[in-house]
PyMOL Python script that loads the backbone (N, CA, C, O; Angstrom):
from pymol import cmd

cmd.read_pdbstr("""\
ATOM      1  N   MET A   1       0.701  -0.959  -0.077  1.00  0.00           N
ATOM      2  CA  MET A   1       0.009  -0.120   0.021  1.00  0.00           C
ATOM      3  C   MET A   1       0.775   1.106  -0.027  1.00  0.00           C
ATOM      4  O   MET A   1       0.225   2.170  -0.314  1.00  0.00           O
ATOM      5  N   GLU A   2       2.152   1.017   0.265  1.00  0.00           N
ATOM      6  CA  GLU A   2       3.181   2.284   0.286  1.00  0.00           C
ATOM      7  C   GLU A   2       3.168   2.792  -1.121  1.00  0.00           C
ATOM      8  O   GLU A   2       3.493   3.979  -1.149  1.00  0.00           O
ATOM      9  N   SER A   3       3.000   2.476  -1.860  1.00  0.00           N
ATOM     10  CA  SER A   3       3.087   2.813  -3.288  1.00  0.00           C
ATOM     11  C   SER A   3       2.070   3.404  -3.782  1.00  0.00           C
ATOM     12  O   SER A   3       2.104   4.185  -4.732  1.00  0.00           O
ATOM     13  N   ASN A   4       0.928   3.005  -3.054  1.00  0.00           N
ATOM     14  CA  ASN A   4      -0.317   3.570  -3.747  1.00  0.00           C
ATOM     15  C   ASN A   4      -0.460   5.268  -3.471  1.00  0.00           C
ATOM     16  O   ASN A   4      -0.061   5.923  -2.508  1.00  0.00           O
ATOM     17  N   LYS A   5      -1.173   5.699  -4.680  1.00  0.00           N
ATOM     18  CA  LYS A   5      -1.484   7.359  -4.647  1.00  0.00           C
ATOM     19  C   LYS A   5      -2.558   7.925  -3.836  1.00  0.00           C
ATOM     20  O   LYS A   5      -3.675   7.552  -4.193  1.00  0.00           O
ATOM     21  N   PRO A   6      -2.525   8.695  -2.876  1.00  0.00           N
ATOM     22  CA  PRO A   6      -3.434   8.972  -1.968  1.00  0.00           C
ATOM     23  C   PRO A   6      -4.367   9.418  -2.771  1.00  0.00           C
ATOM     24  O   PRO A   6      -4.232   9.903  -3.895  1.00  0.00           O
ATOM     25  N   VAL A   7      -5.819   9.146  -1.837  1.00  0.00           N
ATOM     26  CA  VAL A   7      -7.094  10.012  -2.492  1.00  0.00           C
ATOM     27  C   VAL A   7      -7.500  11.552  -1.863  1.00  0.00           C
ATOM     28  O   VAL A   7      -6.515  12.143  -1.421  1.00  0.00           O
ATOM     29  N   GLU A   8      -8.538  12.149  -1.774  1.00  0.00           N
ATOM     30  CA  GLU A   8      -8.945  13.119  -1.444  1.00  0.00           C
ATOM     31  C   GLU A   8     -10.029  13.046  -0.436  1.00  0.00           C
ATOM     32  O   GLU A   8     -10.198  13.925   0.410  1.00  0.00           O
ATOM     33  N   THR A   9     -11.050  11.560  -0.582  1.00  0.00           N
ATOM     34  CA  THR A   9     -11.919  11.506   0.199  1.00  0.00           C
ATOM     35  C   THR A   9     -11.996  10.405   0.759  1.00  0.00           C
ATOM     36  O   THR A   9     -11.461   9.517   0.095  1.00  0.00           O
ATOM     37  N   PRO A  10     -12.542   9.995   1.937  1.00  0.00           N
ATOM     38  CA  PRO A  10     -12.366   8.505   2.723  1.00  0.00           C
ATOM     39  C   PRO A  10     -13.453   7.465   1.974  1.00  0.00           C
ATOM     40  O   PRO A  10     -13.223   6.257   1.925  1.00  0.00           O
ATOM     41  N   LEU A  11     -14.600   8.033   1.425  1.00  0.00           N
ATOM     42  CA  LEU A  11     -15.352   7.340   0.819  1.00  0.00           C
ATOM     43  C   LEU A  11     -16.021   7.805  -0.289  1.00  0.00           C
ATOM     44  O   LEU A  11     -16.522   8.901  -0.039  1.00  0.00           O
ATOM     45  N   SER A  12     -16.229   7.441  -1.367  1.00  0.00           N
ATOM     46  CA  SER A  12     -16.510   8.202  -2.581  1.00  0.00           C
ATOM     47  C   SER A  12     -18.141   7.902  -2.539  1.00  0.00           C
ATOM     48  O   SER A  12     -18.609   7.099  -1.732  1.00  0.00           O
ATOM     49  N   TYR A  13     -18.953   8.627  -3.484  1.00  0.00           N
ATOM     50  CA  TYR A  13     -20.538   8.890  -3.168  1.00  0.00           C
ATOM     51  C   TYR A  13     -21.264   7.469  -3.221  1.00  0.00           C
ATOM     52  O   TYR A  13     -22.002   6.873  -2.436  1.00  0.00           O
ATOM     53  N   ASP A  14     -20.610   7.110  -4.798  1.00  0.00           N
ATOM     54  CA  ASP A  14     -21.113   6.115  -5.398  1.00  0.00           C
ATOM     55  C   ASP A  14     -20.664   4.634  -5.212  1.00  0.00           C
ATOM     56  O   ASP A  14     -20.766   3.727  -6.039  1.00  0.00           O
ATOM     57  N   TRP A  15     -20.176   4.583  -4.028  1.00  0.00           N
ATOM     58  CA  TRP A  15     -19.039   3.034  -3.987  1.00  0.00           C
ATOM     59  C   TRP A  15     -20.242   2.016  -3.625  1.00  0.00           C
ATOM     60  O   TRP A  15     -19.789   1.066  -2.986  1.00  0.00           O
ATOM     61  N   LEU A  16     -21.495   1.932  -3.814  1.00  0.00           N
ATOM     62  CA  LEU A  16     -22.025   0.995  -3.527  1.00  0.00           C
ATOM     63  C   LEU A  16     -22.602   0.257  -5.289  1.00  0.00           C
ATOM     64  O   LEU A  16     -23.165  -0.783  -5.634  1.00  0.00           O
ATOM     65  N   LYS A  17     -22.125   1.356  -5.931  1.00  0.00           N
ATOM     66  CA  LYS A  17     -22.387   0.863  -7.685  1.00  0.00           C
ATOM     67  C   LYS A  17     -21.321   0.734  -8.005  1.00  0.00           C
ATOM     68  O   LYS A  17     -21.093   1.379  -9.028  1.00  0.00           O
ATOM     69  N   ASP A  18     -20.277   0.062  -7.542  1.00  0.00           N
ATOM     70  CA  ASP A  18     -18.881  -0.054  -7.901  1.00  0.00           C
ATOM     71  C   ASP A  18     -19.076  -1.485  -8.696  1.00  0.00           C
ATOM     72  O   ASP A  18     -19.994  -2.280  -8.497  1.00  0.00           O
ATOM     73  N   ASN A  19     -18.074  -1.617  -9.578  1.00  0.00           N
ATOM     74  CA  ASN A  19     -18.120  -3.161 -10.409  1.00  0.00           C
ATOM     75  C   ASN A  19     -17.452  -3.797  -9.928  1.00  0.00           C
ATOM     76  O   ASN A  19     -16.428  -4.015 -10.576  1.00  0.00           O
ATOM     77  N   VAL A  20     -17.541  -4.367  -8.794  1.00  0.00           N
ATOM     78  CA  VAL A  20     -16.765  -5.372  -8.343  1.00  0.00           C
ATOM     79  C   VAL A  20     -17.467  -6.956  -8.114  1.00  0.00           C
ATOM     80  O   VAL A  20     -18.612  -6.968  -7.660  1.00  0.00           O
ATOM     81  N   THR A  21     -16.951  -7.985  -8.352  1.00  0.00           N
ATOM     82  CA  THR A  21     -17.507  -9.164  -8.150  1.00  0.00           C
ATOM     83  C   THR A  21     -17.951  -9.165  -6.708  1.00  0.00           C
ATOM     84  O   THR A  21     -17.028  -9.400  -5.929  1.00  0.00           O
ATOM     85  N   SER A  22     -19.338  -8.925  -6.060  1.00  0.00           N
ATOM     86  CA  SER A  22     -19.520  -8.891  -4.979  1.00  0.00           C
ATOM     87  C   SER A  22     -19.756  -9.713  -4.099  1.00  0.00           C
ATOM     88  O   SER A  22     -19.859  -9.471  -2.897  1.00  0.00           O
ATOM     89  N   CYS A  23     -19.906 -11.219  -4.874  1.00  0.00           N
ATOM     90  CA  CYS A  23     -20.349 -12.677  -4.413  1.00  0.00           C
ATOM     91  C   CYS A  23     -18.945 -13.023  -4.123  1.00  0.00           C
ATOM     92  O   CYS A  23     -18.934 -14.017  -3.396  1.00  0.00           O
ATOM     93  N   GLU A  24     -17.758 -12.605  -4.398  1.00  0.00           N
ATOM     94  CA  GLU A  24     -16.871 -13.183  -3.894  1.00  0.00           C
ATOM     95  C   GLU A  24     -15.946 -12.722  -2.536  1.00  0.00           C
ATOM     96  O   GLU A  24     -15.211 -11.742  -2.415  1.00  0.00           O
ATOM     97  N   VAL A  25     -16.252 -13.762  -1.599  1.00  0.00           N
ATOM     98  CA  VAL A  25     -16.109 -13.253  -0.018  1.00  0.00           C
ATOM     99  C   VAL A  25     -14.264 -13.215   0.145  1.00  0.00           C
ATOM    100  O   VAL A  25     -13.521 -13.729  -0.691  1.00  0.00           O
ATOM    101  N   VAL A  26     -13.940 -12.730   0.989  1.00  0.00           N
ATOM    102  CA  VAL A  26     -12.117 -12.287   1.329  1.00  0.00           C
ATOM    103  C   VAL A  26     -12.241 -13.026   2.570  1.00  0.00           C
ATOM    104  O   VAL A  26     -13.269 -13.318   3.181  1.00  0.00           O
ATOM    105  N   GLU A  27     -10.804 -13.331   2.898  1.00  0.00           N
ATOM    106  CA  GLU A  27     -10.491 -13.817   4.220  1.00  0.00           C
ATOM    107  C   GLU A  27     -10.911 -12.854   5.422  1.00  0.00           C
ATOM    108  O   GLU A  27     -10.465 -11.711   5.519  1.00  0.00           O
ATOM    109  N   LEU A  28     -11.731 -13.370   6.251  1.00  0.00           N
ATOM    110  CA  LEU A  28     -12.294 -12.766   7.250  1.00  0.00           C
ATOM    111  C   LEU A  28     -11.499 -12.213   8.417  1.00  0.00           C
ATOM    112  O   LEU A  28     -11.922 -11.261   9.072  1.00  0.00           O
ATOM    113  N   THR A  29     -10.368 -12.803   8.669  1.00  0.00           N
ATOM    114  CA  THR A  29      -9.055 -12.570   9.716  1.00  0.00           C
ATOM    115  C   THR A  29      -8.417 -11.264   9.267  1.00  0.00           C
ATOM    116  O   THR A  29      -8.425 -10.330  10.068  1.00  0.00           O
ATOM    117  N   ILE A  30      -7.864 -11.104   8.070  1.00  0.00           N
ATOM    118  CA  ILE A  30      -7.225 -10.228   7.594  1.00  0.00           C
ATOM    119  C   ILE A  30      -8.189  -8.682   7.236  1.00  0.00           C
ATOM    120  O   ILE A  30      -7.844  -7.532   7.510  1.00  0.00           O
ATOM    121  N   TYR A  31      -9.207  -9.046   6.686  1.00  0.00           N
ATOM    122  CA  TYR A  31     -10.633  -8.072   6.673  1.00  0.00           C
ATOM    123  C   TYR A  31     -10.697  -7.045   7.924  1.00  0.00           C
ATOM    124  O   TYR A  31     -10.659  -5.823   8.070  1.00  0.00           O
ATOM    125  N   ARG A  32     -10.848  -8.499   8.974  1.00  0.00           N
ATOM    126  CA  ARG A  32     -10.881  -7.696  10.517  1.00  0.00           C
ATOM    127  C   ARG A  32      -9.712  -6.897  11.072  1.00  0.00           C
ATOM    128  O   ARG A  32      -9.757  -5.828  11.680  1.00  0.00           O
ATOM    129  N   TRP A  33      -8.912  -7.454  10.820  1.00  0.00           N
ATOM    130  CA  TRP A  33      -7.724  -6.621  10.822  1.00  0.00           C
ATOM    131  C   TRP A  33      -7.562  -5.106  10.314  1.00  0.00           C
ATOM    132  O   TRP A  33      -7.221  -4.101  10.937  1.00  0.00           O
ATOM    133  N   LEU A  34      -7.906  -5.276   9.038  1.00  0.00           N
ATOM    134  CA  LEU A  34      -7.656  -3.977   8.214  1.00  0.00           C
ATOM    135  C   LEU A  34      -8.925  -2.817   8.847  1.00  0.00           C
ATOM    136  O   LEU A  34      -8.744  -1.647   9.184  1.00  0.00           O
ATOM    137  N   VAL A  35      -9.926  -3.432   8.857  1.00  0.00           N
ATOM    138  CA  VAL A  35     -11.018  -2.664   9.386  1.00  0.00           C
ATOM    139  C   VAL A  35     -10.787  -2.166  10.849  1.00  0.00           C
ATOM    140  O   VAL A  35     -10.999  -1.026  11.261  1.00  0.00           O
ATOM    141  N   GLY A  36     -10.346  -3.153  11.506  1.00  0.00           N
ATOM    142  CA  GLY A  36     -10.174  -2.474  12.943  1.00  0.00           C
ATOM    143  C   GLY A  36      -8.893  -1.627  13.129  1.00  0.00           C
ATOM    144  O   GLY A  36      -8.782  -0.980  14.170  1.00  0.00           O
ATOM    145  N   SER A  37      -7.991  -1.588  12.263  1.00  0.00           N
ATOM    146  CA  SER A  37      -6.989  -0.224  12.568  1.00  0.00           C
ATOM    147  C   SER A  37      -7.752   0.812  12.416  1.00  0.00           C
ATOM    148  O   SER A  37      -8.066   1.242  13.525  1.00  0.00           O
ATOM    149  N   PRO A  38      -8.275   1.517  11.430  1.00  0.00           N
ATOM    150  CA  PRO A  38      -8.769   2.776  11.483  1.00  0.00           C
ATOM    151  C   PRO A  38     -10.089   2.980  12.488  1.00  0.00           C
ATOM    152  O   PRO A  38     -10.661   4.070  12.506  1.00  0.00           O
ATOM    153  N   MET A  39     -10.477   2.024  13.205  1.00  0.00           N
ATOM    154  CA  MET A  39     -11.540   2.489  14.245  1.00  0.00           C
ATOM    155  C   MET A  39     -10.732   3.223  15.414  1.00  0.00           C
ATOM    156  O   MET A  39     -11.307   3.883  16.280  1.00  0.00           O
ATOM    157  N   TYR A  40      -9.572   3.075  15.368  1.00  0.00           N
ATOM    158  CA  TYR A  40      -8.787   3.603  16.515  1.00  0.00           C
ATOM    159  C   TYR A  40      -8.750   5.579  16.117  1.00  0.00           C
ATOM    160  O   TYR A  40      -9.028   6.539  16.836  1.00  0.00           O
ATOM    161  N   LEU A  41      -8.256   5.493  14.602  1.00  0.00           N
ATOM    162  CA  LEU A  41      -8.468   6.764  14.126  1.00  0.00           C
ATOM    163  C   LEU A  41      -9.740   7.511  14.058  1.00  0.00           C
ATOM    164  O   LEU A  41      -9.755   8.544  13.389  1.00  0.00           O
ATOM    165  N   VAL A  42     -10.682   7.165  14.594  1.00  0.00           N
ATOM    166  CA  VAL A  42     -11.965   7.677  14.309  1.00  0.00           C
ATOM    167  C   VAL A  42     -12.017   8.772  15.493  1.00  0.00           C
ATOM    168  O   VAL A  42     -12.531   9.844  15.173  1.00  0.00           O
ATOM    169  N   ASN A  43     -11.643   8.670  16.557  1.00  0.00           N
ATOM    170  CA  ASN A  43     -11.705   9.894  17.533  1.00  0.00           C
ATOM    171  C   ASN A  43     -10.804  10.925  17.314  1.00  0.00           C
ATOM    172  O   ASN A  43     -10.922  11.983  17.933  1.00  0.00           O
ATOM    173  N   THR A  44      -9.823  10.724  16.420  1.00  0.00           N
ATOM    174  CA  THR A  44      -8.772  12.271  16.080  1.00  0.00           C
ATOM    175  C   THR A  44      -9.481  12.327  14.659  1.00  0.00           C
ATOM    176  O   THR A  44     -10.002  13.435  14.528  1.00  0.00           O
ATOM    177  N   GLN A  45      -9.608  11.813  13.957  1.00  0.00           N
ATOM    178  CA  GLN A  45     -10.305  12.137  12.428  1.00  0.00           C
ATOM    179  C   GLN A  45     -11.911  11.568  12.204  1.00  0.00           C
ATOM    180  O   GLN A  45     -12.155  10.419  11.835  1.00  0.00           O
ATOM    181  N   PRO A  46     -12.840  12.488  12.469  1.00  0.00           N
ATOM    182  CA  PRO A  46     -14.036  12.142  12.695  1.00  0.00           C
ATOM    183  C   PRO A  46     -14.293  11.749  10.970  1.00  0.00           C
ATOM    184  O   PRO A  46     -14.860  10.706  10.644  1.00  0.00           O
ATOM    185  N   GLU A  47     -13.856  12.606  10.113  1.00  0.00           N
ATOM    186  CA  GLU A  47     -14.483  12.271   8.883  1.00  0.00           C
ATOM    187  C   GLU A  47     -14.448  10.960   8.278  1.00  0.00           C
ATOM    188  O   GLU A  47     -15.129  10.780   7.268  1.00  0.00           O
ATOM    189  N   ILE A  48     -13.578   9.786   8.871  1.00  0.00           N
ATOM    190  CA  ILE A  48     -13.431   8.851   8.476  1.00  0.00           C
ATOM    191  C   ILE A  48     -14.669   7.685   8.961  1.00  0.00           C
ATOM    192  O   ILE A  48     -14.926   6.532   8.613  1.00  0.00           O
ATOM    193  N   SER A  49     -15.191   8.531   9.826  1.00  0.00           N
ATOM    194  CA  SER A  49     -16.174   7.643  10.947  1.00  0.00           C
ATOM    195  C   SER A  49     -17.283   7.088  10.250  1.00  0.00           C
ATOM    196  O   SER A  49     -17.671   5.988  10.643  1.00  0.00           O
ATOM    197  N   PHE A  50     -17.905   7.654   9.245  1.00  0.00           N
ATOM    198  CA  PHE A  50     -19.210   7.200   8.375  1.00  0.00           C
ATOM    199  C   PHE A  50     -18.111   5.686   7.704  1.00  0.00           C
ATOM    200  O   PHE A  50     -18.328   4.519   8.028  1.00  0.00           O
ATOM    201  N   ALA A  51     -17.226   6.038   6.958  1.00  0.00           N
ATOM    202  CA  ALA A  51     -16.648   4.790   6.179  1.00  0.00           C
ATOM    203  C   ALA A  51     -16.042   3.775   6.807  1.00  0.00           C
ATOM    204  O   ALA A  51     -15.747   2.703   6.277  1.00  0.00           O
ATOM    205  N   VAL A  52     -15.773   4.194   8.343  1.00  0.00           N
ATOM    206  CA  VAL A  52     -15.188   2.405   9.219  1.00  0.00           C
ATOM    207  C   VAL A  52     -16.445   2.266   9.729  1.00  0.00           C
ATOM    208  O   VAL A  52     -16.606   1.108  10.114  1.00  0.00           O
ATOM    209  N   ASN A  53     -17.375   2.935   9.889  1.00  0.00           N
ATOM    210  CA  ASN A  53     -18.791   2.274  10.394  1.00  0.00           C
ATOM    211  C   ASN A  53     -19.463   1.321   8.871  1.00  0.00           C
ATOM    212  O   ASN A  53     -20.084   0.267   9.011  1.00  0.00           O
ATOM    213  N   GLN A  54     -19.319   1.640   8.176  1.00  0.00           N
ATOM    214  CA  GLN A  54     -19.929   0.912   6.803  1.00  0.00           C
ATOM    215  C   GLN A  54     -19.042  -0.174   6.599  1.00  0.00           C
ATOM    216  O   GLN A  54     -19.633  -1.129   6.094  1.00  0.00           O
ATOM    217  N   LEU A  55     -17.637  -0.408   6.844  1.00  0.00           N
ATOM    218  CA  LEU A  55     -16.910  -1.342   6.920  1.00  0.00           C
ATOM    219  C   LEU A  55     -17.066  -2.269   7.759  1.00  0.00           C
ATOM    220  O   LEU A  55     -17.032  -3.460   7.450  1.00  0.00           O
ATOM    221  N   SER A  56     -17.293  -1.746   9.152  1.00  0.00           N
ATOM    222  CA  SER A  56     -17.337  -2.381  10.169  1.00  0.00           C
ATOM    223  C   SER A  56     -19.099  -3.286  10.439  1.00  0.00           C
ATOM    224  O   SER A  56     -19.412  -3.915  11.450  1.00  0.00           O
ATOM    225  N   LYS A  57     -19.737  -3.123   9.527  1.00  0.00           N
ATOM    226  CA  LYS A  57     -20.758  -3.719   9.280  1.00  0.00           C
ATOM    227  C   LYS A  57     -20.964  -5.004   8.693  1.00  0.00           C
ATOM    228  O   LYS A  57     -21.984  -5.693   8.697  1.00  0.00           O
ATOM    229  N   GLU A  58     -19.677  -5.258   8.109  1.00  0.00           N
ATOM    230  CA  GLU A  58     -19.484  -6.377   7.376  1.00  0.00           C
ATOM    231  C   GLU A  58     -18.542  -7.219   7.365  1.00  0.00           C
ATOM    232  O   GLU A  58     -17.958  -7.693   6.390  1.00  0.00           O
ATOM    233  N   THR A  59     -18.313  -7.507   8.999  1.00  0.00           N
ATOM    234  CA  THR A  59     -17.007  -8.009   9.910  1.00  0.00           C
ATOM    235  C   THR A  59     -17.368  -9.569   9.526  1.00  0.00           C
ATOM    236  O   THR A  59     -16.474 -10.357   9.219  1.00  0.00           O
ATOM    237  N   ILE A  60     -18.716  -9.935   9.569  1.00  0.00           N
ATOM    238  CA  ILE A  60     -19.259 -11.358   9.424  1.00  0.00           C
ATOM    239  C   ILE A  60     -18.919 -12.218   8.150  1.00  0.00           C
ATOM    240  O   ILE A  60     -18.303 -13.280   8.241  1.00  0.00           O
ATOM    241  N   LYS A  61     -19.359 -11.691   6.953  1.00  0.00           N
ATOM    242  CA  LYS A  61     -19.069 -12.231   5.623  1.00  0.00           C
ATOM    243  C   LYS A  61     -18.735 -11.082   4.593  1.00  0.00           C
ATOM    244  O   LYS A  61     -19.593 -10.674   3.810  1.00  0.00           O
ATOM    245  N   SER A  62     -17.655 -10.660   4.624  1.00  0.00           N
ATOM    246  CA  SER A  62     -17.113  -9.450   3.617  1.00  0.00           C
ATOM    247  C   SER A  62     -16.605  -9.979   2.132  1.00  0.00           C
ATOM    248  O   SER A  62     -16.064 -11.060   1.898  1.00  0.00           O
ATOM    249  N   THR A  63     -16.970  -8.777   1.056  1.00  0.00           N
ATOM    250  CA  THR A  63     -16.665  -9.345   0.078  1.00  0.00           C
ATOM    251  C   THR A  63     -16.149  -8.556  -0.552  1.00  0.00           C
ATOM    252  O   THR A  63     -16.033  -7.450  -0.024  1.00  0.00           O
ATOM    253  N   LYS A  64     -15.680  -8.718  -1.762  1.00  0.00           N
ATOM    254  CA  LYS A  64     -14.185  -8.045  -2.762  1.00  0.00           C
ATOM    255  C   LYS A  64     -14.786  -6.466  -2.544  1.00  0.00           C
ATOM    256  O   LYS A  64     -13.960  -5.570  -2.372  1.00  0.00           O
ATOM    257  N   LEU A  65     -15.986  -6.199  -2.553  1.00  0.00           N
ATOM    258  CA  LEU A  65     -16.188  -4.838  -2.728  1.00  0.00           C
ATOM    259  C   LEU A  65     -15.872  -3.812  -1.246  1.00  0.00           C
ATOM    260  O   LEU A  65     -15.362  -2.693  -1.184  1.00  0.00           O
ATOM    261  N   TYR A  66     -16.324  -4.574  -0.309  1.00  0.00           N
ATOM    262  CA  TYR A  66     -15.843  -4.050   0.742  1.00  0.00           C
ATOM    263  C   TYR A  66     -14.444  -4.061   1.330  1.00  0.00           C
ATOM    264  O   TYR A  66     -14.158  -3.341   2.286  1.00  0.00           O
ATOM    265  N   TRP A  67     -13.464  -4.984   0.683  1.00  0.00           N
ATOM    266  CA  TRP A  67     -12.033  -5.122   0.479  1.00  0.00           C
ATOM    267  C   TRP A  67     -11.415  -3.543   0.017  1.00  0.00           C
ATOM    268  O   TRP A  67     -10.654  -2.755   0.578  1.00  0.00           O
ATOM    269  N   LYS A  68     -12.217  -3.522  -1.407  1.00  0.00           N
ATOM    270  CA  LYS A  68     -11.916  -2.323  -2.028  1.00  0.00           C
ATOM    271  C   LYS A  68     -11.966  -0.968  -1.303  1.00  0.00           C
ATOM    272  O   LYS A  68     -11.133  -0.063  -1.332  1.00  0.00           O
ATOM    273  N   VAL A  69     -13.138  -1.038  -0.646  1.00  0.00           N
ATOM    274  CA  VAL A  69     -13.390   0.451   0.091  1.00  0.00           C
ATOM    275  C   VAL A  69     -12.794   0.545   1.244  1.00  0.00           C
ATOM    276  O   VAL A  69     -12.774   1.619   1.846  1.00  0.00           O
ATOM    277  N   ALA A  70     -12.147  -0.706   1.789  1.00  0.00           N
ATOM    278  CA  ALA A  70     -11.349  -0.400   2.818  1.00  0.00           C
ATOM    279  C   ALA A  70      -9.898  -0.297   2.521  1.00  0.00           C
ATOM    280  O   ALA A  70      -9.227  -0.112   3.536  1.00  0.00           O
ATOM    281  N   LYS A  71      -9.287  -0.360   1.509  1.00  0.00           N
ATOM    282  CA  LYS A  71      -8.217  -0.026   1.044  1.00  0.00           C
ATOM    283  C   LYS A  71      -8.205   1.497   0.394  1.00  0.00           C
ATOM    284  O   LYS A  71      -7.161   2.099   0.143  1.00  0.00           O
ATOM    285  N   HIS A  72      -9.243   1.907   0.212  1.00  0.00           N
ATOM    286  CA  HIS A  72      -9.687   3.215  -0.409  1.00  0.00           C
ATOM    287  C   HIS A  72      -9.656   4.135   0.837  1.00  0.00           C
ATOM    288  O   HIS A  72      -9.302   5.297   0.635  1.00  0.00           O
ATOM    289  N   VAL A  73      -9.979   3.768   2.090  1.00  0.00           N
ATOM    290  CA  VAL A  73      -9.833   4.322   3.579  1.00  0.00           C
ATOM    291  C   VAL A  73      -8.476   4.399   3.727  1.00  0.00           C
ATOM    292  O   VAL A  73      -7.985   5.507   3.944  1.00  0.00           O
ATOM    293  N   LEU A  74      -7.808   3.474   3.656  1.00  0.00           N
ATOM    294  CA  LEU A  74      -5.922   3.400   3.952  1.00  0.00           C
ATOM    295  C   LEU A  74      -5.283   4.527   3.151  1.00  0.00           C
ATOM    296  O   LEU A  74      -4.398   5.306   3.508  1.00  0.00           O
ATOM    297  N   ARG A  75      -5.966   4.434   1.920  1.00  0.00           N
ATOM    298  CA  ARG A  75      -5.311   5.427   0.938  1.00  0.00           C
ATOM    299  C   ARG A  75      -5.553   6.906   1.163  1.00  0.00           C
ATOM    300  O   ARG A  75      -4.743   7.765   0.811  1.00  0.00           O
ATOM    301  N   TYR A  76      -6.535   7.127   1.676  1.00  0.00           N
ATOM    302  CA  TYR A  76      -6.994   8.511   2.017  1.00  0.00           C
ATOM    303  C   TYR A  76      -6.452   8.631   3.316  1.00  0.00           C
ATOM    304  O   TYR A  76      -6.234   9.824   3.527  1.00  0.00           O
ATOM    305  N   LEU A  77      -6.155   7.967   4.226  1.00  0.00           N
ATOM    306  CA  LEU A  77      -5.303   8.054   5.466  1.00  0.00           C
ATOM    307  C   LEU A  77      -3.976   8.659   5.127  1.00  0.00           C
ATOM    308  O   LEU A  77      -3.535   9.701   5.611  1.00  0.00           O
ATOM    309  N   ARG A  78      -3.236   7.700   4.017  1.00  0.00           N
ATOM    310  CA  ARG A  78      -2.136   8.034   3.853  1.00  0.00           C
ATOM    311  C   ARG A  78      -1.990   9.566   3.293  1.00  0.00           C
ATOM    312  O   ARG A  78      -0.888  10.103   3.414  1.00  0.00           O
ATOM    313  N   GLY A  79      -2.765  10.086   2.854  1.00  0.00           N
ATOM    314  CA  GLY A  79      -2.884  11.341   2.038  1.00  0.00           C
ATOM    315  C   GLY A  79      -2.653  12.239   3.503  1.00  0.00           C
ATOM    316  O   GLY A  79      -1.784  13.109   3.554  1.00  0.00           O
ATOM    317  N   THR A  80      -3.323  11.998   4.397  1.00  0.00           N
ATOM    318  CA  THR A  80      -3.745  13.265   5.554  1.00  0.00           C
ATOM    319  C   THR A  80      -2.353  13.116   6.534  1.00  0.00           C
ATOM    320  O   THR A  80      -2.270  13.858   7.512  1.00  0.00           O
ATOM    321  N   THR A  81      -1.278  12.150   6.251  1.00  0.00           N
ATOM    322  CA  THR A  81      -0.289  12.614   7.385  1.00  0.00           C
ATOM    323  C   THR A  81       0.712  13.212   6.718  1.00  0.00           C
ATOM    324  O   THR A  81       1.664  13.692   7.334  1.00  0.00           O
TER     325      THR A  81
END
""", "prot")
cmd.dss("prot")
cmd.show_as("cartoon", "prot")
cmd.util.cbc("prot")
cmd.orient("prot")
């Protein structure tokens, strides 16, 4: 993720309409770790609270769409430091 370019918004407005194979499930342990890390930053960076909330709803059965959105949030955080 270090070589990726930062983005300007934590979550795009049409993220649910993304063309990603949404039926494909990702590994839950890695997804939970990926979503759990930004949860600590919600107190200091409230602009990511909606995105982290949407991601945390899918910790039981996450798909490729939510994986892509979680990586988008990380790219946003990279641009804020």
